[in-house]
C-alpha positions as CSV (number, residue, x, y, z in Angstrom):
1,M,0.0,0.0,0.0
2,G,1.3,3.4,-0.8
3,A,1.9,5.3,2.4
4,S,4.7,7.6,1.6
5,L,5.4,10.7,3.8
6,N,3.4,13.8,2.8
7,Q,4.9,17.2,2.4
8,T,5.1,17.8,6.2
9,G,7.2,14.7,6.6
10,R,4.4,12.8,8.3
11,I,2.5,9.7,7.3
12,P,-0.9,10.6,5.7
13,S,-3.8,10.2,8.0
14,V,-7.6,10.4,8.2
15,N,-9.3,12.4,11.0
16,V,-11.7,10.2,12.9
17,L,-13.5,12.1,15.6
18,G,-10.6,14.5,16.0
19,V,-7.9,11.8,15.9
20,D,-5.6,11.6,13.0
21,V,-5.3,7.8,12.3
22,S,-2.5,6.9,10.0
23,R,-3.1,5.4,6.6
24,V,-0.8,2.4,6.9
25,D,-0.6,-1.3,6.7
26,Y,1.7,-3.6,8.7
27,E,4.6,-3.4,6.2
28,R,4.7,0.4,6.3
29,A,4.1,0.6,10.0
30,V,7.0,-1.8,10.8
31,A,9.2,0.0,8.3
32,V,8.9,3.4,9.8
33,I,9.3,2.0,13.4
34,I,12.4,0.1,12.5
35,Q,13.9,3.1,10.7
36,A,13.3,5.3,13.8
37,A,15.0,2.6,15.9
38,R,18.0,2.5,13.6
39,E,18.3,6.3,13.9
40,R,17.8,6.3,17.7
41,R,14.9,8.7,17.1
42,S,12.2,9.4,19.6
43,F,9.0,8.2,17.9
44,G,5.5,7.7,19.4
45,V,3.2,4.9,18.2
46,G,-0.3,4.1,19.3
47,A,-2.7,1.3,18.1
48,L,-6.2,2.8,18.3
49,A,-9.4,0.8,18.8
50,V,-12.8,2.5,19.4
51,H,-12.0,2.8,23.2
52,A,-8.9,5.0,22.6
53,V,-10.7,7.1,19.9
54,M,-13.6,7.8,22.3
55,E,-11.3,8.5,25.2
56,A,-9.6,11.2,23.1
57,Y,-13.0,12.4,21.8
58,R,-14.1,13.0,25.4
59,S,-10.7,14.4,26.7
60,R,-9.0,17.4,25.1
61,E,-5.8,16.6,27.0
62,L,-5.6,13.1,25.6
63,S,-6.6,14.3,22.1
64,E,-3.7,16.8,22.1
65,M,-1.3,14.1,23.3
66,L,-2.3,11.8,20.5
67,Q,-1.7,14.6,18.0
68,R,1.9,14.7,19.1
69,M,2.5,11.1,18.3
70,D,4.1,10.0,15.0
71,L,2.0,6.9,14.1
72,L,-1.5,6.0,15.2
73,T,-2.6,2.7,13.6
74,P,-6.2,1.5,13.1
75,D,-6.1,-1.3,15.7
76,G,-9.9,-1.9,15.6
77,Q,-12.0,-2.9,12.6
78,P,-14.6,-0.2,13.3
79,V,-11.8,2.4,13.2
80,R,-10.6,1.0,9.8
81,W,-14.2,1.0,8.5
82,A,-14.6,4.6,9.6
83,M,-11.4,5.5,7.6
84,N,-12.7,3.7,4.6
85,L,-16.0,5.6,4.7
86,L,-14.0,8.8,4.9
87,G,-12.2,8.0,1.7
88,A,-9.2,5.9,2.8
89,R,-10.2,2.8,0.9
90,E,-6.6,1.7,0.5
91,V,-6.6,0.7,4.2
92,K,-7.5,-2.9,3.5
93,D,-6.8,-4.4,7.0
94,R,-6.5,-3.1,10.5
95,V,-3.0,-2.8,12.1
96,Y,-3.7,-4.7,15.3
97,G,-1.5,-4.0,18.3
98,P,-0.6,-7.6,19.3
99,T,0.3,-8.5,15.7
100,L,2.2,-5.2,15.2
101,M,4.2,-6.0,18.3
102,L,5.2,-9.4,17.0
103,K,6.1,-8.1,13.6
104,V,8.3,-5.4,15.1
105,C,10.0,-7.9,17.4
106,E,10.7,-10.2,14.4
107,R,12.4,-7.3,12.6
108,A,14.2,-6.2,15.7
109,A,15.6,-9.7,16.2
110,A,16.8,-9.8,12.6
111,E,18.5,-6.5,12.9
112,G,19.9,-6.9,16.4
113,L,17.8,-4.1,17.9
114,P,17.3,-4.7,21.6
115,I,13.8,-4.0,23.1
116,F,12.5,-2.9,26.5
117,L,9.2,-4.1,28.0
118,Y,7.5,-1.5,30.2
119,G,4.3,-2.0,32.1
120,S,1.9,-4.8,33.2
121,T,3.1,-7.2,36.0
122,Q,6.2,-9.2,36.7
123,T,4.3,-12.4,36.0
124,V,3.1,-11.2,32.6
125,L,6.6,-9.8,31.8
126,G,8.2,-13.2,32.6
127,H,5.8,-15.1,30.4
128,L,5.9,-12.4,27.7
129,S,9.7,-12.4,27.5
130,Q,9.8,-16.2,27.1
131,K,7.2,-16.2,24.4
132,L,8.8,-13.4,22.4
133,Q,12.2,-15.1,22.4
134,Q,10.6,-18.3,21.3
135,K,8.7,-16.6,18.5
136,C,11.5,-14.3,17.5
137,P,14.8,-16.2,17.8
138,G,17.7,-13.9,18.5
139,L,15.5,-11.1,20.0
140,V,17.4,-9.2,22.7
141,I,15.4,-8.0,25.6
142,A,17.5,-5.3,27.2
143,G,15.3,-4.8,30.2
144,M,11.8,-5.0,31.8
145,S,10.0,-3.0,34.3
146,S,6.4,-3.6,35.6
147,G,3.9,-0.9,35.9
148,R,2.7,0.7,39.2
149,F,-1.0,0.9,38.2
150,R,-1.0,4.5,39.3
151,D,0.6,7.7,38.1
152,S,4.4,7.7,38.9
153,S,5.9,10.5,40.9
154,R,8.5,12.7,39.2
155,A,11.3,10.9,40.9
156,E,9.9,7.5,39.9
157,D,9.4,8.6,36.3
158,E,13.0,9.9,36.1
159,E,14.2,6.6,37.4
160,D,12.2,4.7,34.9
161,T,13.4,6.9,32.1
162,R,17.0,6.5,33.2
163,L,16.6,2.7,33.4
164,I,15.2,2.5,29.9
165,T,17.8,4.8,28.4
166,E,20.8,3.0,30.1
167,S,19.5,-0.4,29.1
168,G,20.5,0.4,25.5
169,A,17.1,-0.6,24.2
170,R,16.3,0.7,20.7
171,I,12.5,0.0,20.9
172,V,10.2,0.3,23.9
173,M,7.0,-1.7,24.2
174,V,4.6,0.0,26.6
175,G,1.7,-1.9,28.2
176,L,0.0,0.4,30.7
177,G,-3.5,0.2,29.5
178,C,-5.5,2.9,27.6
179,P,-5.2,5.9,28.0
180,R,-2.3,5.8,30.5
181,Q,0.1,4.2,28.0
182,E,-0.7,6.8,25.3
183,K,-0.2,9.6,27.7
184,W,3.1,8.0,28.8
185,V,4.4,7.7,25.3
186,A,3.4,11.3,24.4
187,S,5.0,12.7,27.6
188,H,8.3,10.8,26.9
189,L,8.8,12.0,23.3
190,G,12.1,13.8,23.2
191,R,13.2,12.2,26.5
192,I,13.5,8.6,25.3
193,H,15.3,8.3,22.0
194,A,13.7,5.2,20.6
195,P,10.3,4.2,19.1
196,M,7.8,3.7,22.0
197,L,4.8,1.5,21.1
198,A,1.6,1.8,23.2
199,V,0.2,-1.8,22.7
200,G,-1.7,-2.5,25.9
201,A,-3.4,-5.8,25.8
202,A,-0.7,-7.1,23.5
203,F,1.3,-8.0,26.6
204,D,-1.3,-10.4,27.9
205,F,-2.2,-11.8,24.5
206,N,1.4,-12.4,23.4
207,A,2.3,-13.8,26.8
208,G,-0.3,-16.4,26.3
209,L,-2.2,-15.4,29.4
210,K,-5.4,-14.2,27.7
211,A,-7.1,-15.8,24.7
212,Q,-7.7,-13.7,21.7
213,A,-11.0,-13.6,19.9
214,P,-11.5,-16.1,17.0
215,R,-10.4,-14.6,13.7
216,I,-14.0,-14.6,12.4
217,L,-15.0,-12.3,15.2
218,Q,-12.0,-10.1,14.7
219,D,-12.6,-9.7,11.0
220,H,-16.2,-8.7,11.6
221,G,-15.5,-6.1,14.3
222,L,-16.8,-8.3,17.1
223,E,-13.7,-8.8,19.2
224,W,-15.2,-6.5,21.8
225,L,-18.1,-9.0,22.3
226,Y,-15.6,-11.8,23.0
227,R,-13.7,-9.8,25.5
228,L,-16.8,-8.5,27.2
229,A,-18.0,-12.1,27.6
230,H,-14.7,-13.0,29.3
231,E,-14.3,-9.9,31.4
232,P,-17.8,-8.4,31.9
233,R,-17.2,-6.6,35.2
234,R,-14.1,-4.8,34.0
235,L,-15.1,-4.0,30.4
236,W,-18.9,-3.5,30.3
237,R,-18.7,0.3,30.6
238,R,-16.1,0.5,27.9
239,Y,-18.1,-1.5,25.4
240,L,-21.7,-0.9,26.2
241,I,-21.4,2.8,26.6
242,L,-18.5,3.8,24.3
243,N,-19.3,1.6,21.3
244,P,-22.8,3.1,20.7
245,L,-21.4,6.5,21.4
246,F,-18.8,5.9,18.7
247,V,-21.4,4.9,16.2
248,W,-23.6,7.9,16.9
249,S,-20.7,10.4,17.0
250,F,-19.0,9.1,13.8
251,G,-22.4,9.0,12.1
252,Q,-22.7,12.7,12.7
253,Q,-19.2,13.3,11.4
254,L,-19.8,11.3,8.3
255,L,-23.1,13.2,7.7
256,R,-21.3,16.5,8.0
257,T,-18.6,15.3,5.6
258,K,-21.2,14.2,2.9
259,V,-23.3,17.3,3.3
260,G,-20.3,19.6,3.3
């Protein structure tokens, strides 16, 4: 898919409810991430499902933070469908966070680019590091640090930043959950000179600790239903409130686009 940089030096995007979602496929996304890693360039990446788009739609602070990031992939099928309806018909598939993480790790292993795992729990990190090294032979994991499940103090944040920088990692995988991970990546642009990927649930999925939805459900935009059935108490507000709100809000945006 053609996804060359535009005249501003950024990857072309489509504005979905105020968020500029990048017009990329896996190949292009991996390529720009690896190039930033080679150059030791600070580079923010987010994988956006409906949840993240709606959090940004309801929060000006988060929306502004996302606008500072370099690559925002259409993680969810509904986000991709929205892009298609707005004219980006070349976006043939979503760029799903867990798959993107694995593809980046495969390239990192091939090119000798160490990674850092930041977030989640020690248990998840232990399983994840083993699975990644099994799936991506030769992958170097320069370091790992679990999350605090709360906002870090300035001293803690400076210590985390120092730990990541001194590890020599050229790519940082961030699994703090939405929207904390997106805020973390945006706030560390220019401070950590490496691509930082906010991939959230990819940690649990790629660690083999949570089952992913069957492919048929993923392809038809029903992954949320599978996850809701498995974690109803944690996820019901996210899906039963934000999903209908997304449909309504995007419908209004699409109508304005067609009328205008």
